[in-house]
Structures are given as structure tokens and as C-alpha cells.
C-alpha positions as CSV (number, residue, x, y, z in Angstrom):
1,M,82.1,109.4,148.8
2,E,81.8,112.2,146.1
3,F,84.0,109.8,143.4
4,V,82.4,106.8,144.2
5,R,78.8,108.6,143.5
6,S,80.6,110.1,140.4
7,T,82.2,106.4,139.3
8,L,78.5,105.2,139.7
9,Y,77.4,107.8,137.7
10,V,79.6,107.3,134.7
11,S,79.0,103.5,134.9
12,I,75.0,104.2,134.7
13,M,75.4,106.3,131.7
14,V,77.6,103.5,129.9
15,E,75.1,100.8,130.9
16,H,72.3,103.0,129.4
17,M,74.7,104.2,126.4
18,F,74.8,100.4,125.1
19,E,71.6,99.5,126.1
20,G,69.9,97.4,123.2
21,W,73.0,97.2,121.4
22,E,73.7,93.5,120.4
23,R,76.8,91.7,121.1
24,L,79.2,90.5,118.0
25,P,79.6,87.0,118.4
26,E,82.5,85.8,120.3
27,G,86.0,86.0,118.3
28,L,84.2,87.5,115.0
29,A,87.1,90.3,114.7
30,E,89.9,87.3,114.6
31,M,87.8,84.6,113.0
32,A,89.4,83.3,109.8
33,P,87.0,83.3,106.9
34,G,85.2,80.2,106.0
35,L,81.8,78.2,107.3
36,E,82.2,79.6,110.9
37,L,82.5,83.1,109.9
38,A,79.8,82.9,107.4
39,R,77.4,81.5,110.0
40,A,78.4,84.0,112.6
41,L,77.9,87.1,110.0
42,A,74.5,85.3,108.8
43,S,73.6,85.8,112.9
44,V,74.5,89.5,112.7
45,D,71.9,92.5,112.8
46,R,74.0,95.1,111.7
47,S,71.4,97.8,112.7
48,R,71.8,96.7,116.5
49,L,75.3,97.1,116.5
50,S,77.7,100.0,117.9
51,G,79.4,101.9,115.4
52,F,82.6,100.5,116.3
53,D,81.3,97.0,116.1
54,R,79.8,98.0,112.7
55,V,83.5,98.7,111.5
56,L,84.4,95.0,112.8
57,V,81.6,93.3,110.7
58,L,82.7,95.2,107.6
59,Q,86.0,94.1,107.9
60,A,84.6,90.4,108.5
61,W,83.0,90.4,105.6
62,N,85.7,91.4,103.4
63,R,87.9,88.6,105.0
64,Q,84.8,86.6,103.8
65,V,84.6,87.9,100.4
66,A,88.0,87.5,99.6
67,H,87.9,83.9,100.8
68,D,84.9,83.2,98.7
69,Q,86.2,84.7,95.5
70,A,89.3,82.4,96.0
71,E,86.9,79.7,96.1
72,L,85.1,80.9,92.9
73,Y,88.6,81.0,90.8
74,A,89.6,77.5,92.1
75,S,86.3,76.2,91.2
76,M,86.7,77.8,87.9
77,V,90.3,75.8,87.2
78,A,88.4,73.1,88.5
79,V,86.0,73.0,85.6
80,T,88.8,73.0,83.1
81,E,90.4,69.9,85.0
82,A,87.4,67.9,84.4
83,E,87.1,69.2,80.8
84,T,90.9,67.8,80.5
85,E,90.1,64.4,82.0
86,E,86.7,63.9,80.3
87,L,88.4,65.2,76.8
88,S,91.7,63.9,76.9
89,H,91.9,63.2,73.2
90,L,91.5,67.0,72.6
91,E,94.2,69.6,72.0
92,L,94.8,71.9,75.2
93,D,93.6,75.1,73.2
94,D,90.2,73.1,72.5
95,I,89.6,72.1,75.9
96,Y,90.1,75.7,77.2
97,D,87.4,76.6,74.4
98,V,85.1,74.1,76.1
99,A,85.8,74.7,79.7
100,T,85.2,78.5,78.9
101,S,81.5,77.6,77.5
102,E,80.8,75.0,80.2
103,I,81.4,78.4,82.7
104,R,79.7,80.6,80.4
105,A,76.6,78.5,80.2
106,A,76.8,77.9,84.1
107,L,77.1,81.4,85.2
108,T,74.8,82.9,82.2
109,W,78.2,85.1,81.1
110,T,79.1,86.4,77.6
111,R,81.8,84.7,76.0
112,R,84.4,87.2,76.6
113,A,83.7,87.6,80.4
114,A,84.2,83.6,80.8
115,E,87.0,83.8,78.6
116,S,88.7,86.8,80.8
117,Q,87.8,85.4,84.1
118,L,89.1,82.0,83.3
119,S,92.4,83.1,82.1
120,W,92.5,85.2,85.4
121,A,91.6,82.1,87.4
122,S,94.2,80.2,85.6
123,Q,96.9,82.7,86.4
124,L,96.1,83.0,90.0
125,V,95.7,79.6,91.0
126,E,98.4,78.1,89.0
127,D,101.3,80.8,88.5
128,Y,100.6,82.4,91.9
129,P,99.7,79.8,94.3
130,L,100.8,82.0,97.3
131,V,98.7,84.8,96.3
132,W,95.5,82.6,96.2
133,E,96.4,81.2,99.4
134,R,96.9,84.9,101.0
135,L,93.0,85.7,99.1
136,H,91.8,82.7,100.7
137,Q,93.0,83.3,104.1
138,G,91.0,86.8,103.7
139,R,94.6,88.7,104.1
140,I,94.6,90.6,101.0
141,D,91.5,91.2,98.9
142,L,90.9,91.0,95.1
143,P,91.7,94.3,94.2
144,K,95.3,94.1,95.6
145,A,95.8,90.1,94.4
146,K,95.1,92.0,90.8
147,V,97.7,94.6,91.5
148,I,100.3,92.4,92.7
149,I,99.7,89.8,89.5
150,S,99.3,92.9,86.8
151,E,102.6,94.3,88.0
152,T,105.0,91.1,88.1
153,C,103.4,88.6,85.4
154,H,106.0,90.2,82.8
155,L,108.6,88.5,85.0
156,D,110.4,85.0,84.4
157,P,108.8,82.3,87.2
158,E,111.6,82.9,89.6
159,L,111.8,86.4,89.9
160,R,108.0,86.6,89.8
161,T,107.9,84.2,92.9
162,R,110.2,86.3,94.3
163,V,109.0,89.7,93.9
164,A,105.2,88.3,94.7
165,G,106.1,86.8,97.9
166,A,108.2,90.1,99.0
167,A,105.2,92.2,98.1
168,L,102.5,89.9,100.5
169,E,104.8,90.7,103.3
170,R,103.1,94.3,103.8
171,A,100.0,94.1,101.6
172,P,97.7,93.6,104.0
173,Q,98.5,97.0,105.5
174,Q,99.1,98.7,102.1
175,T,96.7,100.3,100.0
176,T,96.8,99.2,96.0
177,G,98.5,102.2,95.3
178,Q,100.8,101.8,97.9
179,L,101.3,98.3,97.1
180,G,102.0,98.9,93.0
181,A,104.5,101.3,93.9
182,R,106.3,98.9,96.3
183,I,106.0,96.1,93.7
184,R,107.6,98.5,90.9
185,K,110.4,99.1,93.2
186,L,111.1,95.7,93.7
187,V,111.0,95.1,90.2
188,I,113.6,97.6,89.1
189,H,115.6,96.1,92.3
190,V,115.9,92.3,91.0
191,D,116.5,93.2,87.3
192,P,117.2,96.9,86.6
193,D,118.5,95.8,83.1
194,S,114.8,94.3,82.1
195,A,113.1,97.2,83.7
196,K,115.4,100.0,81.7
197,T,114.4,97.9,78.9
198,R,110.7,97.9,79.2
199,Y,110.6,101.5,79.8
200,E,112.6,102.5,76.9
201,Q,110.4,100.4,74.7
202,G,107.2,102.0,76.4
203,V,108.0,105.4,75.6
204,E,108.9,104.4,71.9
205,E,105.4,103.9,71.8
206,R,104.2,107.3,73.3
207,R,101.4,109.0,71.6
208,V,98.7,111.6,72.1
209,V,94.7,110.5,71.6
210,S,91.5,112.3,71.5
211,E,87.9,110.5,71.8
212,P,84.5,111.8,71.9
213,N,82.4,111.4,74.8
214,P,78.3,110.7,74.3
215,D,77.8,113.9,76.2
216,G,79.6,116.0,73.4
217,T,82.7,116.6,75.2
218,A,86.4,115.3,74.3
219,N,89.2,113.5,76.3
220,L,92.6,114.2,75.6
221,H,94.9,111.3,76.5
222,G,98.8,111.6,76.4
223,L,100.2,108.0,76.7
224,Q,103.5,106.3,77.3
225,L,105.2,109.7,78.2
226,P,108.3,110.1,79.8
227,V,107.5,110.1,83.4
228,H,109.6,113.0,84.7
229,R,108.6,115.0,81.8
230,A,104.7,114.3,82.4
231,G,105.3,115.1,86.5
232,A,106.8,118.4,85.5
233,V,104.0,119.3,83.2
234,M,101.6,118.0,85.9
235,R,103.5,120.0,88.7
236,R,103.4,123.0,86.4
237,I,99.7,122.8,85.7
238,N,98.8,122.3,89.6
239,R,101.1,125.5,90.3
240,L,99.1,127.7,87.7
241,A,96.0,126.3,88.9
242,R,96.6,127.0,92.7
243,A,98.0,130.6,91.7
244,A,94.5,131.1,90.0
245,K,92.3,129.7,92.9
246,S,94.3,131.7,95.4
247,A,93.1,134.9,93.3
248,N,89.3,133.9,94.0
249,D,88.9,132.2,90.7
250,P,85.2,130.9,90.8
251,R,86.0,127.7,89.0
252,T,87.0,124.5,90.8
253,M,90.3,123.0,91.0
254,D,89.5,120.3,88.0
255,Q,88.2,123.2,86.0
256,I,91.1,125.3,86.3
257,R,93.6,122.5,85.8
258,A,91.9,121.4,82.5
259,D,91.4,125.0,81.4
260,V,95.3,125.6,82.1
261,L,96.1,122.6,80.0
262,L,94.2,123.9,77.0
263,D,95.9,127.2,77.3
264,L,99.2,125.9,77.9
265,L,98.7,123.9,74.6
266,A,97.0,126.3,72.8
267,G,99.8,128.8,73.6
268,H,98.0,131.1,75.8
269,Q,99.7,131.1,78.7
270,R,99.2,133.8,81.2
271,N,102.3,135.2,82.7
272,N,102.8,133.9,86.4
273,S,106.3,134.2,87.5
274,K,105.5,133.2,91.1
275,A,103.3,130.0,89.9
276,N,106.4,129.0,87.2
277,R,108.4,128.4,90.4
278,G,108.7,125.3,92.0
279,T,110.9,122.4,93.2
280,V,111.3,118.5,91.4
281,D,111.1,116.4,94.4
282,I,112.9,113.2,93.5
283,Q,114.4,110.7,96.1
284,V,117.2,108.8,95.3
285,D,120.4,107.4,96.9
286,L,123.9,108.9,96.4
287,A,125.4,105.7,95.1
288,T,122.9,105.7,92.1
289,L,123.2,109.5,91.6
290,A,127.0,108.9,91.4
291,G,126.5,105.9,88.8
292,L,128.1,103.6,91.4
293,A,124.5,101.3,91.5
294,E,121.3,101.2,89.7
295,N,118.6,101.1,92.6
296,P,115.3,102.8,91.5
297,G,114.3,106.8,92.6
298,A,111.2,107.8,93.6
299,L,109.5,110.8,91.9
300,A,106.9,112.3,94.0
301,G,103.4,111.9,92.8
302,Y,104.4,109.1,90.6
303,G,106.4,106.3,92.5
304,P,109.5,104.4,91.5
305,V,111.4,105.3,88.5
306,I,114.4,103.6,87.1
307,A,118.2,104.7,87.9
308,D,118.6,106.3,84.6
309,I,115.5,108.6,85.0
310,A,116.7,109.8,88.5
311,R,119.9,110.5,87.4
312,Q,118.4,112.5,84.2
313,V,116.1,114.4,86.3
314,T,118.5,115.6,88.9
315,E,121.4,116.7,86.2
316,E,118.4,118.8,84.9
317,Q,118.1,120.9,88.0
318,S,121.3,122.2,88.4
319,D,120.1,125.7,89.2
320,S,117.6,124.5,91.9
321,E,117.5,124.1,95.2
322,W,119.0,121.0,96.5
323,R,118.1,119.3,99.8
324,Y,119.8,116.4,101.1
325,T,118.7,114.1,103.7
326,I,120.9,111.5,105.7
327,T,119.3,108.4,107.3
328,N,120.6,105.7,109.8
329,E,120.0,101.8,108.7
330,E,116.4,101.7,110.1
331,G,115.8,104.7,107.5
332,Q,115.1,107.2,110.2
333,V,116.3,111.0,109.5
334,V,119.1,112.1,111.5
335,H,120.0,115.2,109.8
336,N,118.6,116.9,106.7
337,G,119.6,120.3,104.8
338,T,119.8,122.4,101.9
339,T,122.9,123.2,99.3
340,R,121.3,126.6,98.5
341,R,119.0,129.4,99.8
342,R,116.1,128.1,102.1
343,P,112.8,128.9,101.0
344,T,110.8,127.2,104.1
345,A,111.9,127.2,107.8
346,D,114.0,124.3,109.1
347,Q,111.0,122.8,111.0
348,T,108.9,122.5,107.7
349,R,111.7,120.8,105.6
350,Q,112.3,118.3,108.5
351,V,108.8,117.5,108.8
352,E,109.2,117.1,104.7
353,A,112.4,115.2,105.0
354,E,110.9,112.9,107.6
355,N,107.4,112.2,105.9
356,P,107.5,112.2,102.3
357,T,104.1,112.0,102.1
358,C,100.8,113.2,103.4
359,V,100.3,111.0,106.7
360,F,96.9,110.2,106.4
361,P,96.5,106.4,106.3
362,G,97.1,105.3,102.8
363,C,97.7,108.8,101.2
364,R,100.3,109.2,98.8
365,M,100.3,112.9,98.2
366,P,103.8,114.3,98.4
367,A,104.7,116.3,101.2
368,A,105.5,119.4,98.9
369,E,101.7,119.7,98.0
370,C,100.5,119.4,101.5
371,D,99.8,121.6,104.5
372,I,101.9,121.1,107.6
373,D,99.4,120.5,110.3
374,H,99.7,120.4,114.5
375,N,99.1,117.2,115.7
376,Q,97.8,119.1,118.8
377,P,96.2,122.3,117.7
378,W,98.2,125.1,118.4
379,S,94.9,126.9,119.7
380,K,95.0,124.1,122.5
381,G,98.4,124.5,123.3
382,G,100.1,122.2,120.8
383,P,103.9,123.3,120.4
384,T,105.1,124.9,116.7
385,D,107.8,121.7,116.7
386,P,108.4,118.7,114.0
387,A,107.5,116.4,117.2
388,N,104.0,117.6,116.7
389,M,103.5,118.2,113.0
390,G,102.9,116.4,109.9
391,P,101.8,116.9,106.4
392,L,98.2,116.4,105.4
393,C,97.0,117.0,102.0
394,R,93.9,119.5,101.8
395,H,91.2,116.6,101.6
396,D,92.8,114.8,104.9
397,H,93.4,118.1,106.5
398,V,89.6,118.6,106.3
399,V,88.7,115.2,107.4
400,R,91.2,115.7,110.3
401,H,89.0,118.2,111.8
402,H,85.8,115.8,111.6
403,G,86.2,113.8,114.0
404,W,89.7,112.1,113.8
405,S,92.4,112.2,116.2
406,I,96.2,112.2,115.5
407,K,99.3,111.4,117.5
408,Q,102.9,111.1,116.7
409,L,104.1,108.1,118.4
410,R,108.0,108.7,117.2
411,P,109.3,110.7,114.4
412,G,107.5,109.8,111.2
413,I,104.9,107.1,112.9
414,Y,101.2,108.7,113.7
415,Q,98.4,106.9,115.0
416,W,95.0,108.0,113.9
417,T,91.7,107.4,115.7
418,S,88.6,107.4,113.6
419,P,85.0,109.2,114.8
420,L,84.0,105.3,115.6
421,G,86.9,104.7,117.6
422,H,89.1,102.6,115.7
423,T,92.7,103.0,115.4
424,N,95.1,103.1,112.6
425,T,98.7,103.3,112.7
426,V,101.1,104.7,109.9
427,P,104.5,103.3,109.9
428,A,107.6,105.4,109.1
429,R,108.6,105.8,105.3
430,S,112.2,106.2,104.8
431,P,113.0,109.3,102.1
């Protein structure tokens, strides 16, 4: 009888909690973008929705906006086609100029804006029909479409179509950063010789640029730098900055990094042997390392690099600690170890091997620069075991304790639940 009363009390509490909340139109969470979804969204009063449902409305609007953007770009191309039919006696360049002017006047855009948008629309609709289709379906958004095109437009049409198609398979579940890194890896895979040539040509254009800011400060840019050297410099700056911060330096980390950069370039380096020590995190398969294959490597904090750079980086680390990881055909870690001294515990090394980056959805911070966090807090009985641990960058470590919960479903696969009740699953990433 007590159980029945308790159940009834819980039921009444739930009903009271949801009292006054508006229900979403049926099927809105799965509704494809278009007229029906637009009508459904127009009928929603966000102020009367639960927090959980507001996230579903956010996702629905994102689908609808992507769909409308695809329609906008198709309409711009349609204007060009109409001008072509109307002015068939003109050259194509002249027709393009007329179409640009038509769009410019209709939308009150500048000439440069109209030229830029029409050029992008033509590229999307005519050269990347599958990307346009996914945008029209709301399965990707505009930033992802632009990443796919910008990372593949230099390829010949056949390779471009192959890489774009492969990238679209995972694009809905990836951030633009993850998507861009995957495409660069695919590009190196499909045409390693061309990737090497483009890299070498890019490095030949390396330069340093200083520019003034309106507030009287200045920006200092190093452009087209060799990726492994730029990465090594950034790691050193980060190590020196962290060492200064741990000594209760009152400056922010960004301020310290900027000051460290200027000190190093001006020759004012402070002696800090501990801060100068560190590891180079490069992931590369054994066949490529031995020169038997040209598969891309991955430099932590940057992303895919061509095989030559992967080999060069490893050759420069002959006196460093080497860690190795053995995976099965599915990319799951089955064994790992080190060839030299052990700077970390076995468990930490295994966690970093199974999770190359922070395990919060979309984060790409290298595991070596993250905190090793207990999924179930140690203070609440969570064991200190790789099955209950994962790397979290400092920002996401703090966020995790602000209402998020995390569970490791299998090694390397994490399920996050947001404060509003939505779940996000982070898939395993092969080392």
C-alpha cells in the first residue's frame, strides 16, 4: 500500500512539473525540413516549452535554415540560368556579370558580396550536387558544406567527388574541425604525391607578417610554416605558460602565452628545465614509418600530416620516450607500452592510448594536455581504472561538473547526458 501511495505521489509531482508546458507538434524531432516543418515551427511558443523540448526546436530550426539556404543558393543559380537563356548572344563572362548585377540589385548587396555569393552558389550547386542535396535535407549545415568544398576544391573532379562523398558519411556527427581534419586525411590517402607537392609549395611561401590594430596594439603572424616546427613551438609556449601559471602568476593563460612568445623571440627566455621537457605526440602506422607506405600521420593539436612529415618528426625524436599502441582491425586498443622510461602510470598511458583527444563531444584537445578524469567520481566510489576514466581538457573538465554526466559504454566510447536531458555518444577514435 505504501508503494502505491509513493507511486501516486511521484505521478502527481510529474504532472505538476509539466503543467503549463506546451507539447511539441507531433514528430517535429524527426520531421524533414520544408514547408511542413516551417509551419510546425511557426506554431511553437518557445517560452512554454520544457528545456528538453527547446533543444529539439533548436535542432529543427537548424535543419530548416540549412534547407532554406540550399534553396537560396539554387535560386541564385537559377537567375544565372535565366540570364543565359535571355542573353544567349553574350559571352559567359558577360552573362555572369549581368546575373551578379541582377542579384546585387534585388538583394541590395554590394557588388563584391553578390560576386562572392554567386560564385559560391555556382560551385555548390553545379560542382557539388551531393553536398547541396545534404544541405537541402538539413543533414549538414552551411559551415560544414563550406568546409567540404574548401578542403577538396583543388582536387580533380573524380577525386573531389570521392572525397566529398566519403566525408558526408560522418559529417552530421562531426564538428567542422573534426570534419576538416578527416577530409585532409582522406585527401592525403587518395593522392599522397599531390598532397606532398602542395605542402612543399606552401612551405616555400612561408613568411612573417605584422599588422597594426585600431586600438594601437599589433598582431604578429607566422604564415605557411612547417607544421611540425610550428607545433613544437606551440607546445613549448604552452609548457612554459603552464609552468608560470602553476607558480601563481596573476596573468591569464592567454596573456602568459603572448608574453612567452615575445620573450623567446627577443632572447629573454627564463631558464625552466622542467617546462622545456615534453613529448611529441605523432600518430603514424608502422608501414609508413618504415617507408613502405605513404599513409597520413596525425600530429596532436593539428591533425593529418603527409607521410614525409610524420617520418621527419619521428626521426628527430631518437632520444625521446616512444610509446606504441597495437590495435585490432576495428581500431580498438589491444596493447600498449613504452620503449623507454615511464613518465606516467600504466593506467594513464592506456587511457591516452585509447582516447587520443578530450572525450567531450567535438573536442580535439590532445589527451596529453588533458586531465585524466573519473567518469564516476572517486569520492562516490568510482574505481581508479581505465574503464572509469577518460581525458578531459580543463574547460570541459569544469563543464562536466556543471550538470553533465558521463558514462563509458565500452573502451573509448563515452555517453554524455546534458543538464537538459539530451544524450550525446562520442565514438571510439583509433590511435
